[in-house]
C-alpha positions as CSV (number, residue, x, y, z in Angstrom):
1,X,38.0,-30.3,49.0
2,X,36.0,-31.4,45.9
3,X,35.7,-35.2,45.8
4,X,32.7,-35.7,43.3
5,X,32.8,-34.3,39.7
6,X,29.1,-33.5,40.0
7,X,26.0,-35.2,41.4
8,X,22.4,-35.7,40.1
9,X,19.1,-36.3,42.0
10,X,16.9,-39.0,40.4
11,X,13.6,-40.3,41.5
12,X,10.1,-40.8,40.3
13,X,9.7,-36.9,40.5
14,X,11.9,-36.8,37.1
15,X,11.3,-40.2,35.8
16,X,14.7,-41.3,37.1
17,X,16.6,-38.6,35.1
18,X,14.5,-39.1,31.7
19,X,12.7,-35.9,32.3
20,X,15.2,-33.4,31.5
21,X,12.9,-30.6,32.0
22,X,13.3,-30.7,35.8
23,X,16.7,-29.5,37.0
24,X,18.3,-32.2,39.1
25,X,21.9,-31.3,39.4
26,X,23.2,-30.6,42.9
27,X,25.1,-27.4,43.8
28,X,28.5,-27.5,45.7
29,X,28.5,-24.7,48.3
30,X,31.4,-22.9,49.9
31,X,31.6,-25.4,52.8
32,X,32.3,-28.2,50.4
33,X,28.8,-29.7,50.9
34,X,26.4,-30.7,47.9
35,X,22.9,-29.0,48.3
36,X,19.6,-29.6,46.5
37,X,16.1,-28.2,47.2
38,X,13.5,-30.9,47.0
39,X,9.7,-30.7,46.9
40,X,7.4,-33.4,46.2
41,X,4.3,-35.4,47.2
42,X,5.2,-37.0,50.6
43,X,6.4,-39.8,51.0
44,X,9.0,-39.7,48.4
45,X,12.3,-41.6,47.5
46,X,15.2,-40.8,45.5
47,X,18.9,-41.7,44.5
48,X,22.0,-39.6,44.1
49,X,23.8,-40.4,40.7
50,X,27.4,-39.0,40.2
51,X,27.2,-39.2,36.4
52,X,23.5,-38.9,35.6
53,X,22.4,-39.8,32.1
54,X,25.0,-41.7,29.9
55,X,25.6,-40.5,26.2
56,X,23.5,-43.6,25.2
57,X,20.6,-41.9,27.0
58,X,20.1,-44.2,29.9
59,X,20.9,-43.6,33.6
60,X,24.6,-44.4,34.8
61,X,24.7,-47.5,37.0
62,X,28.1,-47.3,38.2
63,X,28.1,-44.6,41.0
64,X,24.5,-44.7,42.4
65,X,24.0,-43.7,46.1
66,X,20.9,-44.4,48.3
67,X,20.3,-45.2,52.1
68,X,19.7,-49.0,52.5
69,X,19.7,-49.1,56.3
70,X,18.2,-45.6,57.0
71,X,21.2,-44.3,59.0
72,X,21.6,-41.1,56.7
73,X,24.7,-42.3,55.4
74,X,24.9,-43.1,51.5
75,X,25.3,-46.3,50.5
76,X,26.7,-47.8,47.2
77,X,25.6,-51.2,45.9
78,X,26.8,-53.2,42.9
79,X,24.9,-52.8,40.0
80,X,24.0,-56.5,40.3
81,X,22.2,-56.2,43.5
82,X,18.6,-56.6,43.7
83,X,18.0,-54.6,46.8
84,X,16.3,-51.2,46.7
85,X,19.1,-48.5,47.2
86,X,17.2,-45.3,47.6
87,X,16.8,-42.4,50.2
88,X,13.3,-42.5,51.8
89,X,11.9,-39.3,52.6
90,X,8.4,-40.2,54.5
91,X,7.2,-36.9,55.8
92,X,7.2,-33.3,54.6
93,X,8.7,-30.5,56.9
94,X,6.5,-29.1,59.5
95,X,4.7,-25.8,59.4
96,X,5.6,-23.1,58.4
97,X,8.1,-24.8,56.0
98,X,7.4,-26.2,52.6
99,X,10.3,-28.2,51.4
100,X,13.6,-30.0,52.2
101,X,17.0,-29.2,51.4
102,X,19.2,-32.2,51.0
103,X,22.7,-31.6,52.1
104,X,25.5,-34.2,51.6
105,X,29.1,-34.3,52.9
106,X,31.0,-36.1,50.1
107,X,33.7,-36.9,52.4
108,X,31.7,-38.7,55.1
109,X,28.8,-39.6,52.7
110,X,26.6,-38.3,55.5
111,X,23.4,-36.3,54.6
112,X,20.8,-34.2,56.4
113,X,17.5,-32.8,55.6
114,X,17.0,-29.0,56.3
115,X,13.4,-27.4,56.1
116,X,13.0,-24.6,53.7
117,X,10.5,-22.3,52.1
118,X,7.2,-20.8,53.5
119,X,3.9,-22.3,53.0
120,X,2.3,-18.9,53.6
121,X,4.5,-17.2,50.9
122,X,3.5,-20.2,48.5
123,X,-0.2,-19.9,49.2
124,X,0.1,-16.3,48.6
125,X,1.9,-16.7,45.2
126,X,-0.6,-19.3,44.2
127,X,-3.4,-16.9,45.1
128,X,-1.7,-14.2,43.0
129,X,-1.1,-16.5,39.9
130,X,-4.7,-17.5,40.1
131,X,-6.1,-14.0,40.4
132,X,-3.8,-11.5,38.8
133,X,-4.2,-12.8,35.4
134,X,-8.0,-12.6,35.6
135,X,-7.9,-9.2,37.3
136,X,-5.5,-7.6,34.7
137,X,-7.3,-9.0,31.9
138,X,-10.7,-7.7,33.1
139,X,-8.9,-4.2,33.6
140,X,-7.4,-4.4,30.2
141,X,-10.7,-4.9,28.6
142,X,-12.4,-2.2,30.8
143,X,-9.6,0.3,29.9
144,X,-9.9,-0.5,26.2
145,X,-13.5,-0.3,25.9
146,X,-13.8,2.8,28.0
147,X,-10.9,4.5,26.1
148,X,-11.6,3.3,22.5
149,X,-15.3,2.1,22.0
150,X,-18.4,1.2,23.6
151,X,-20.9,-1.4,22.9
152,X,-24.4,-0.4,23.3
153,X,-28.0,-1.6,21.9
154,X,-29.4,1.5,20.8
155,X,-30.7,3.0,17.5
156,X,-27.9,5.3,16.7
157,X,-24.7,3.2,17.2
158,X,-22.0,4.5,19.5
159,X,-21.5,7.8,21.2
160,X,-18.5,9.5,22.6
161,X,-18.2,9.3,26.6
162,X,-15.3,10.2,29.1
163,X,-12.6,7.8,29.3
164,X,-11.7,6.1,32.5
165,X,-7.9,6.7,31.6
166,X,-6.7,9.6,29.6
167,X,-5.9,7.4,26.6
168,X,-8.4,9.0,24.1
169,X,-6.5,12.4,23.9
170,X,-3.3,10.5,23.4
171,X,-4.8,8.4,20.7
172,X,-6.3,11.4,19.0
173,X,-3.0,13.2,19.1
174,X,-0.9,10.3,17.8
175,X,-3.4,9.9,15.0
176,X,-3.2,13.5,14.1
177,X,0.4,13.5,14.0
178,X,0.6,10.3,11.9
179,X,-1.9,11.9,9.6
180,X,0.1,15.1,9.2
181,X,3.3,13.0,8.5
182,X,1.4,11.1,5.8
183,X,-0.1,14.3,4.2
184,X,3.3,15.8,4.0
185,X,4.2,13.0,1.6
186,X,1.4,13.8,-0.7
187,X,1.4,16.5,-3.6
188,X,0.3,19.8,-1.9
189,X,-1.8,20.6,-4.9
190,X,-3.8,17.6,-4.0
191,X,-5.1,19.5,-1.0
192,X,-6.3,22.6,-2.8
193,X,-10.1,22.7,-4.1
194,X,-9.0,24.7,-7.1
195,X,-11.3,24.2,-10.1
196,X,-10.2,21.9,-12.6
197,X,-7.6,23.1,-15.0
198,X,-9.1,21.2,-17.9
199,X,-9.8,23.5,-21.2
200,X,-13.5,23.2,-20.8
201,X,-13.6,24.1,-17.1
202,X,-14.1,27.9,-16.3
203,X,-14.6,29.7,-13.1
204,X,-18.2,30.5,-12.0
205,X,-19.0,34.1,-12.4
206,X,-20.5,35.8,-9.3
207,X,-24.0,36.3,-11.2
208,X,-24.0,32.5,-12.3
209,X,-25.9,30.1,-10.3
210,X,-24.1,27.1,-8.8
211,X,-24.1,24.1,-11.1
212,X,-24.3,20.6,-9.3
213,X,-23.6,17.4,-11.2
214,X,-25.7,14.4,-10.2
215,X,-25.3,10.8,-11.7
216,X,-27.9,8.2,-10.6
217,X,-29.3,5.0,-12.1
218,X,-32.6,5.8,-10.8
219,X,-34.2,8.9,-12.1
220,X,-37.4,10.9,-13.2
221,X,-37.7,12.8,-16.3
222,X,-41.1,14.5,-15.9
223,X,-41.7,16.1,-19.4
224,X,-40.9,12.7,-21.0
225,X,-43.0,10.7,-18.3
226,X,-40.0,8.5,-17.8
227,X,-39.6,7.3,-14.1
228,X,-37.0,4.6,-13.2
229,X,-37.6,4.1,-9.5
230,X,-37.3,0.9,-7.4
231,X,-36.4,2.2,-4.0
232,X,-35.4,5.3,-1.8
233,X,-32.8,6.4,-4.1
234,X,-35.5,6.7,-6.8
235,X,-37.6,8.8,-4.3
236,X,-34.7,11.0,-3.6
237,X,-34.2,11.5,-7.4
238,X,-37.8,12.7,-7.7
239,X,-37.7,15.0,-4.9
240,X,-34.4,16.7,-6.1
241,X,-35.9,17.0,-9.5
242,X,-38.8,19.0,-8.2
243,X,-37.3,21.1,-5.1
244,X,-33.9,22.0,-6.6
245,X,-34.9,24.8,-8.7
246,X,-32.6,27.3,-7.1
247,X,-29.6,25.8,-8.9
248,X,-28.6,24.3,-12.1
249,X,-28.4,20.6,-12.3
250,X,-26.4,18.5,-14.8
251,X,-28.1,15.0,-14.4
252,X,-26.2,12.0,-16.0
253,X,-28.5,8.9,-16.4
254,X,-28.4,5.8,-18.5
255,X,-30.8,4.4,-20.9
256,X,-32.5,1.1,-20.0
257,X,-33.8,-1.5,-22.4
258,X,-37.4,-1.4,-21.9
259,X,-38.0,2.2,-22.3
260,X,-38.2,4.3,-25.5
261,X,-36.6,7.7,-25.2
262,X,-37.7,10.6,-27.3
263,X,-35.1,12.1,-29.4
264,X,-33.0,14.7,-27.9
265,X,-30.0,16.9,-28.8
266,X,-27.3,14.6,-30.0
267,X,-24.0,15.2,-28.5
268,X,-20.4,14.3,-28.8
269,X,-20.1,10.4,-27.9
270,X,-18.1,9.5,-24.8
271,X,-15.1,7.1,-25.2
272,X,-14.2,4.6,-22.4
273,X,-11.4,2.1,-22.0
274,X,-12.1,-1.4,-20.7
275,X,-9.6,-4.1,-20.7
276,X,-7.5,-1.8,-22.8
277,X,-10.2,-1.7,-25.6
278,X,-12.0,1.4,-26.5
279,X,-15.9,1.8,-26.6
280,X,-17.9,4.4,-27.7
281,X,-20.9,5.6,-25.6
282,X,-23.7,7.7,-27.4
283,X,-24.7,11.1,-25.5
284,X,-28.0,12.8,-25.8
285,X,-28.8,16.1,-24.0
286,X,-32.3,17.0,-22.9
287,X,-33.2,20.2,-20.9
288,X,-36.4,20.4,-18.7
289,X,-36.4,23.6,-16.5
290,X,-33.2,23.8,-14.7
291,X,-32.0,20.4,-15.3
292,X,-29.7,19.2,-18.2
293,X,-30.1,15.6,-18.6
294,X,-27.1,13.7,-20.1
295,X,-28.5,10.4,-21.4
296,X,-26.0,7.8,-22.0
297,X,-27.0,5.0,-24.5
298,X,-24.8,1.9,-24.9
299,X,-25.5,-2.1,-25.0
300,X,-23.9,-2.3,-21.6
301,X,-26.6,0.0,-20.0
302,X,-29.5,-1.3,-22.3
303,X,-29.0,-4.8,-20.8
304,X,-30.9,-3.2,-17.6
305,X,-34.4,-2.6,-17.3
306,X,-36.9,0.0,-15.6
307,X,-37.6,-2.8,-12.9
308,X,-33.9,-3.8,-12.6
309,X,-31.7,-0.7,-13.2
310,X,-28.8,-2.3,-11.3
311,X,-26.8,-5.2,-12.3
312,X,-27.8,-8.3,-10.5
313,X,-24.4,-8.9,-8.8
314,X,-21.7,-6.7,-7.6
315,X,-18.5,-9.2,-7.7
316,X,-18.5,-10.6,-11.5
317,X,-16.9,-9.3,-14.6
318,X,-20.2,-8.1,-16.2
319,X,-21.1,-5.8,-13.4
320,X,-17.5,-4.3,-13.1
321,X,-17.8,-3.6,-16.8
322,X,-21.1,-1.8,-16.3
323,X,-19.7,0.5,-13.3
324,X,-16.4,1.0,-15.1
325,X,-18.3,2.4,-18.2
326,X,-20.5,4.5,-15.9
327,X,-17.9,6.0,-13.8
328,X,-15.8,6.9,-16.9
329,X,-18.7,8.6,-18.5
330,X,-19.5,10.7,-15.4
331,X,-15.8,11.9,-15.3
332,X,-15.9,13.0,-19.1
333,X,-19.2,14.6,-18.4
334,X,-17.8,16.6,-15.7
335,X,-15.2,18.1,-18.0
336,X,-17.8,19.2,-20.4
337,X,-19.8,21.4,-18.1
338,X,-18.6,24.1,-15.6
339,X,-19.5,22.1,-12.6
340,X,-19.2,23.6,-9.3
341,X,-19.8,20.4,-7.1
342,X,-20.2,16.7,-7.9
343,X,-22.8,15.1,-5.6
344,X,-22.1,11.5,-5.2
345,X,-24.9,9.0,-4.2
346,X,-23.8,5.8,-2.7
347,X,-21.2,3.7,-4.4
348,X,-22.4,3.8,-7.9
349,X,-20.6,6.8,-9.2
350,X,-17.8,7.1,-6.5
351,X,-14.9,6.3,-8.7
352,X,-15.6,9.1,-11.3
353,X,-13.2,11.8,-9.4
354,X,-10.4,9.3,-9.5
355,X,-10.4,9.6,-13.4
356,X,-9.8,13.5,-13.1
357,X,-6.7,13.5,-11.0
358,X,-4.4,15.1,-10.5
359,X,-7.2,17.8,-11.0
360,X,-9.7,17.9,-8.1
361,X,-13.2,18.8,-7.9
362,X,-15.4,19.6,-4.8
363,X,-17.6,16.4,-4.1
364,X,-20.1,15.6,-1.4
365,X,-21.1,11.9,-0.7
366,X,-24.7,11.1,0.4
367,X,-25.1,7.6,2.2
368,X,-28.4,6.1,1.5
369,X,-27.6,2.5,1.8
370,X,-23.8,2.2,2.9
371,X,-24.2,-1.7,3.2
372,X,-23.8,-1.9,-0.5
373,X,-20.3,-0.7,-1.3
374,X,-19.6,-2.1,-4.8
375,X,-17.1,-5.0,-4.0
376,X,-14.7,-7.1,-6.3
377,X,-12.3,-9.5,-4.7
378,X,-8.6,-8.8,-5.0
379,X,-7.2,-12.0,-3.6
380,X,-4.2,-12.2,-5.9
381,X,-2.0,-10.1,-7.9
382,X,-3.8,-11.5,-11.1
383,X,-7.2,-10.6,-9.9
384,X,-6.0,-7.1,-9.0
385,X,-4.4,-6.7,-12.4
386,X,-7.7,-7.8,-14.2
387,X,-10.0,-5.6,-12.0
388,X,-7.6,-2.6,-12.6
389,X,-7.7,-3.2,-16.4
390,X,-11.6,-3.4,-16.4
391,X,-11.8,-0.1,-14.4
392,X,-9.0,1.5,-16.4
393,X,-7.0,2.6,-13.4
394,X,-3.5,1.9,-12.4
395,X,-2.6,-0.6,-9.6
396,X,-0.9,2.3,-7.6
397,X,-4.2,4.4,-7.9
398,X,-6.1,1.5,-6.8
399,X,-4.0,0.8,-3.9
400,X,-4.2,4.4,-2.7
401,X,-7.9,5.1,-3.2
402,X,-9.9,2.2,-3.9
403,X,-8.5,-0.9,-2.3
404,X,-9.7,-1.7,1.2
405,X,-8.2,-4.9,2.6
406,X,-8.4,-7.6,-0.3
407,X,-11.3,-6.0,-1.9
408,X,-11.9,-3.4,-4.7
409,X,-14.1,-1.2,-2.9
410,X,-16.1,1.6,-5.0
411,X,-17.6,3.3,-2.2
412,X,-14.0,3.4,-0.3
413,X,-13.0,5.4,-3.6
414,X,-15.1,8.2,-2.8
415,X,-14.5,8.1,0.9
416,X,-10.6,8.2,0.2
417,X,-11.0,11.0,-2.2
418,X,-12.7,13.1,0.3
419,X,-10.4,12.2,3.1
420,X,-7.2,13.0,1.0
421,X,-8.4,16.0,-1.1
422,X,-10.9,17.6,1.2
423,X,-9.6,16.5,4.7
424,X,-12.5,14.1,5.3
425,X,-15.3,16.7,4.7
426,X,-18.4,16.3,2.6
427,X,-19.8,12.7,3.8
428,X,-23.3,12.8,5.1
429,X,-25.9,10.3,6.0
430,X,-29.5,10.6,4.9
431,X,-30.9,10.7,8.5
432,X,-29.6,11.7,11.9
433,X,-29.5,8.4,13.0
434,X,-28.1,6.8,9.9
435,X,-24.9,8.9,9.8
436,X,-24.0,7.9,13.4
437,X,-24.8,4.1,12.6
438,X,-22.8,4.0,9.4
439,X,-19.6,5.6,10.9
440,X,-19.8,3.2,13.9
441,X,-20.7,-0.1,11.7
442,X,-18.4,0.1,8.5
443,X,-14.8,0.3,8.7
444,X,-14.2,2.3,5.6
445,X,-15.4,5.3,7.3
446,X,-13.1,5.1,10.4
447,X,-10.6,7.3,8.6
448,X,-12.9,10.2,8.8
449,X,-13.2,12.3,11.8
450,X,-17.2,12.1,11.5
451,X,-20.1,11.6,9.0
452,X,-22.4,14.7,8.7
453,X,-26.2,14.3,8.9
454,X,-29.1,15.4,7.0
455,X,-32.5,16.0,8.6
456,X,-34.1,14.5,5.5
457,X,-37.3,16.3,5.9
458,X,-40.5,16.2,3.4
459,X,-39.8,19.3,1.0
460,X,-43.5,19.6,0.6
461,X,-43.9,20.3,4.4
462,X,-42.7,23.8,5.2
463,X,-44.7,24.8,8.0
464,X,-43.4,25.2,11.6
465,X,-44.0,22.2,13.9
466,X,-46.8,22.5,16.5
467,X,-46.7,19.4,18.6
468,X,-50.2,20.5,20.4
469,X,-51.8,21.2,16.9
470,X,-50.9,17.6,15.7
471,X,-52.1,16.2,19.1
472,X,-55.5,18.0,18.7
473,X,-56.0,17.4,15.1
474,X,-55.9,13.6,15.0
475,X,-59.0,12.4,13.4
476,X,-60.1,8.9,12.8
477,X,-61.6,8.5,9.2
478,X,-64.4,6.1,10.0
479,X,-65.4,5.8,6.4
480,X,-62.0,4.5,5.5
481,X,-61.8,2.1,8.6
482,X,-65.5,0.7,7.5
483,X,-64.1,0.2,4.0
484,X,-61.0,-1.7,5.1
485,X,-62.7,-5.0,5.0
486,X,-63.4,-4.4,1.4
487,X,-59.8,-3.3,0.8
488,X,-58.5,-6.5,2.4
489,X,-60.9,-8.7,0.3
490,X,-59.5,-7.1,-2.9
491,X,-55.9,-7.8,-1.6
492,X,-56.7,-11.4,-0.9
493,X,-58.3,-12.0,-4.4
494,X,-55.2,-10.1,-6.1
495,X,-52.7,-12.5,-4.2
496,X,-54.9,-15.6,-5.0
497,X,-55.1,-16.1,-1.0
498,X,-58.4,-17.4,0.8
499,X,-61.0,-14.8,1.2
500,X,-61.1,-14.7,5.0
501,X,-62.2,-11.6,6.7
502,X,-61.0,-12.9,10.0
503,X,-57.6,-13.4,8.8
504,X,-54.8,-10.9,9.8
505,X,-53.1,-9.9,6.6
506,X,-49.2,-9.3,6.9
507,X,-47.8,-7.3,3.9
508,X,-44.0,-6.9,3.0
509,X,-43.2,-4.7,0.3
510,X,-39.6,-3.7,-0.3
511,X,-36.3,-4.9,-1.2
512,X,-35.4,-8.6,-0.5
513,X,-32.2,-8.2,1.4
514,X,-30.7,-8.6,4.9
515,X,-31.0,-5.1,5.7
516,X,-34.8,-5.1,5.3
517,X,-35.0,-8.4,7.4
518,X,-36.6,-10.5,4.7
519,X,-34.8,-13.5,5.9
520,X,-36.2,-13.3,9.3
521,X,-39.7,-13.0,7.9
522,X,-39.3,-16.3,6.2
523,X,-37.7,-17.9,9.2
524,X,-40.7,-16.9,11.3
525,X,-43.4,-17.4,8.9
526,X,-44.1,-21.3,9.7
527,X,-44.5,-20.4,13.3
528,X,-46.8,-17.4,12.7
529,X,-48.9,-19.3,10.4
530,X,-49.3,-22.3,12.8
531,X,-50.0,-20.3,15.8
532,X,-52.1,-17.4,14.6
533,X,-54.8,-16.8,11.8
534,X,-52.7,-14.8,9.5
535,X,-52.0,-14.6,5.9
536,X,-48.5,-13.6,4.3
537,X,-48.2,-11.5,1.2
538,X,-44.4,-10.7,0.2
539,X,-43.5,-8.7,-3.0
540,X,-40.2,-7.1,-4.1
541,X,-37.1,-7.4,-6.0
542,X,-34.4,-9.7,-4.7
543,X,-31.1,-7.9,-3.9
544,X,-28.6,-10.2,-2.1
545,X,-28.3,-13.8,-1.2
546,X,-30.3,-13.4,2.1
547,X,-33.1,-12.3,-0.2
548,X,-32.6,-15.2,-2.7
549,X,-32.7,-17.8,0.3
550,X,-35.8,-16.2,1.7
551,X,-37.4,-16.5,-1.7
552,X,-36.8,-20.2,-1.8
553,X,-38.2,-20.5,1.8
554,X,-41.5,-18.5,1.0
555,X,-41.7,-20.5,-2.3
556,X,-42.0,-23.8,-0.4
557,X,-44.3,-22.2,2.2
558,X,-46.8,-21.4,-0.6
559,X,-47.0,-25.1,-1.1
560,X,-47.3,-26.0,2.6
561,X,-49.8,-23.5,3.4
562,X,-51.9,-23.1,0.1
563,X,-54.1,-19.9,0.0
564,X,-52.2,-18.5,3.0
565,X,-48.9,-17.3,1.6
566,X,-48.3,-15.2,-1.5
567,X,-44.7,-14.7,-2.7
568,X,-43.5,-12.7,-5.5
569,X,-39.7,-12.1,-5.5
570,X,-39.6,-9.3,-8.4
571,X,-40.4,-5.9,-9.1
572,X,-44.0,-5.3,-9.3
573,X,-46.5,-2.5,-9.9
574,X,-49.0,-3.0,-6.8
575,X,-52.5,-1.8,-6.7
576,X,-53.3,0.9,-4.3
577,X,-55.5,-1.3,-2.0
578,X,-52.5,-3.3,-1.1
579,X,-51.1,-0.5,0.9
580,X,-54.6,0.6,2.4
581,X,-55.8,-2.9,3.7
């Protein structure tokens, strides 16, 4: 027979009922006895309260039971009593038990303590709770790394290895399946590499040589003696102009402000749209051997110089206008000639094929420096609307081809074009290592199955490689070595350094950017100058903020170490003895 409506256990273990997070209600079993499993730090004491916490948030004081005299029978004292009315549990249960079960007969008010639980089981549970999360975390990390990627310190990036668990085939199957589902939603015509259907486009007859369109900001017009070159892309342009005589080239180049161009064949101007305003770009044709140069002339291009053919920044409105005009011009030039292939170099002209859609043209993308991708922020809808208006493309086209995260990415436009319309085929790096490194490092390429590689040989070296011959033919030029002291002196005089034949001359010539490590040279320079007898000579154009910061450091070092540091952060024509000293 039930005599109590309910019963609650209170004590220091639950702050006398105020800690509602600890369950303290006793259970009435089938034998009519109230039970509660209790474990605490021994000794412990508690009370049995029939009403628990009152509506006013305080423990009830009317029916509170304890054991005043220690006879295992519950006692009830008036609320005004000052005696301590608690059940005192001095010791815990003996091994192998863990806790007490309090059993109360509400008829006789007698209670007993029964040992319950297992210490061994509790220790095993504690050990498992301490070790299982750590073990499973390690297993998860190992499985993930072995299945999806590897972290290695090497010169090429990651390479494929066998997975510990067969997750890679599943991942590839799912990715292929997902890719097919995505492709089914696209226009079927987008996957065919049919020639452009524009009126000026024509099929290439079998007897006609392939015509390739190239568009670069660095170039070499040999018969006009015009050479715009500041880096590796300029070297590539010179080599292509000399060694691609087996095919016809249409080469789009912009005019720069400090070069006078001879008069060529005047052609129909190109009309571009920027911020919903139309602008006219003058066009001149000039043919040299197998190359048809298309020279663009407009104030937006004339702002650049032969020493700085690229806009100084890639994230402002001025540079966006420059590259918008550049890409729109390339797209319109493609419609004027029977182009068989558009060869894209880096990000500068990667947006041009987007303007031709829904017509497609075969493209190849060469990665010379994938670190620079042509980025403009798209943090808000207003920014996206403005950037799209500058580049004269719709926001939907931007989302599908150009946008990567919250950034307008020109290089991603070219990669997306090849991924969607050529199934990812046609992207190559300029060396065996750089293709692997680019694919592993930059997320915009992770939608491609791979990046191809070019051996990047010296076109003038056509003989077969003979390792033995190279080893036997190594000859030290004693005359040159004897003259190196004179060359060093000339370099020191040219740079305004102290003429010291015992000093080691450290020379850096190149782009001042993070990729070239000029910031590391600037950081280490004070230590090297203090610990060694060296002189530092640094020359080259500033490309990014790392280079700008390095220029500030080196400028300060020229004052701290007068006669030992020379810094010129700009494009400079250097005398030959700088490279031979």
